[in-house]
C-alpha positions, 0 to 999 in steps of 0.5 A, a space after each residue: 563562522 569560527 568554531 574554534 577547534 572544530 575547524 580541524 575537521 574532526 567529527 564526534 563518533 557515536 562511541 564518544 557520544 555514548 561515553 560522554 552520555 554515560 559519564 554525564 549520567 553517572 558522574 563516575 568513570 568506573 560506573 559509566 564504563 560498566 554501564 556501557 560495557 567499556 573499559 575505564 581507560 577506553 571510556 576516559 580516552 573517548 571523552 577526551 577525544 570528544 572534547 578535542 573534536 568539539 574544542 570544549 571542556 566537558 568535564 571538571 575532574 577532581 581526585 574525588 568526583 567528576 563534574 560537568 562543566 557549564 559547556 558539558 551541562 549544555 551539550 549533554 542535553 544535545 548528546 542525549 537527543 542525538 543518541 535518542 534519534 540514532 536509536 530511533 533510526 536503528 529501530 526504524 531500520 529493523 522495522 523496514 527489514 522486517 517483512 510486512 511491517 510499516 505502511 503499505 499504500 494500496 490503490 484500488 479501482 472503484 469496481 473492485 474496492 467494495 467487493 474485494 477489500 473485505 477479503 483483503 483487509 481480513 487477510 491482512 489483519 489475520 496474517 500480517 497484523 503489523 502491516 499498516 494498510 492504507 487504501 486509496 480508491 481511484 480510477 486506473 489512470 490516477 492510480 498509475 500516476 500515483 504508483 509512478 510518482 511513489 505516492 502509492 506502493 501497490 495497486 489492485 486493479 484490472 489488467 493488462 495495463 501495458 505500462 512499461 516499468 509496471 509488474 503485474 501479479 495476476 490474482 484471478 479471472 472473473 466472468 461478466 454477467 448480464 443484469 436486467 429488469 424483471 421483465 426483460 427477455 434475457 433475465 435469468 437465462 443461462 447460455 446467453 450468446 454474446 451476439 445478444 449484446 448487439 441489440 441491447 440498451 447497455 448502460 455504462 459507467 462514466 468515462 475513465 472507468 476501466 469497466 466501461 472500456 471493458 464493456 465496450 470491448 465486449 460489445 465490439 467482440 460481439 460484433 456491435 460496431 458502436 454502443 450509443 450511450 444516453 445514460 451513464 453512472 459514476 458507480 455500479 450501485 447507481 448503474 444497477 438502480 438504473 437497470 432496476 428502473 427499466 432504463 436498460 441492462 448492464 454488465 457486472 463482474 461476478 464479484 459485484 453481483 451479490 452486493 449490488 443486486 441484493 439492493 433491489 427485487 426488480 432485477 434478474 441476472 443472466 449468464 453468458 455461454 462459454 467462453 463468457 466475457 471476463 476480466 483479470 484482476 491483479 496486483 501491480 507494482 513498480 518493476 524492481 520494487 524494494 518490497 517485491 518479495 513481500 508483494 509476491 507473497 501477498 499476491 499468493 496469500 490473496 489468491 488463496 483468500 479469494 477462492 470462496 468467491 465466484 472467481 477463477 484463481 490464476 
């Protein structure tokens, strides 16, 4: 499409656009020049260069005043819009450069979210008030897919992951405890040997939960070749209610015990002999993430925030 003088390949500069916008607002070269801190000859030259680049006359100059031409009237609207978008771009760039601002899309596994999020959210509100924390609760496989695809920025989950391209920032270790019905022979005991798991009717979460895999690993370490599964649950709350109903026992991470066992008076908690079975919780990010320094600082702050919880900070 023929654009007249635009075919010379010249592009308007931001300085030219700002000069014309100032003249369009003030309709006076001296006042416009003062408003944007340019000399009057430089302002006049910038507007003339813009007219040449666009191939249209923007101003009608007389000895007494400056008027916008019909083309100038139309293009002044566009120029103001362009300058507004440039200003927004610069503001957004400043926000990106400022640490702990903008959105942080955090993925969390279901066996961590209810017990650690209150601490994390409180930390963010108090320490990083300009951070827009967006939480997504999903199983580990979905979280890792989201991290790799850029849908998520940071994960809070159990490790090790053994995933190439993912950097883990360890936070804490926590023991597993045995939750039993009131009449169970191990209920309330301390120093339970892991070998006791060989003979227990262990209730587990559904397939896909990393806590299920961890429980099965603990059983294998205790010398149990298999763990026949007759009843499963989608979440820890349901799992604990099944225990309260006498259907078996289960393993809970220490951070979940107070929340989950307080819902029933038909439960007891048993503790394993040292070294107790444990899991490690960490933040995970893409290797080489642009905000890696922020995530490392957040991990350190979170280590301090979880110290009152029944965990061992690493």
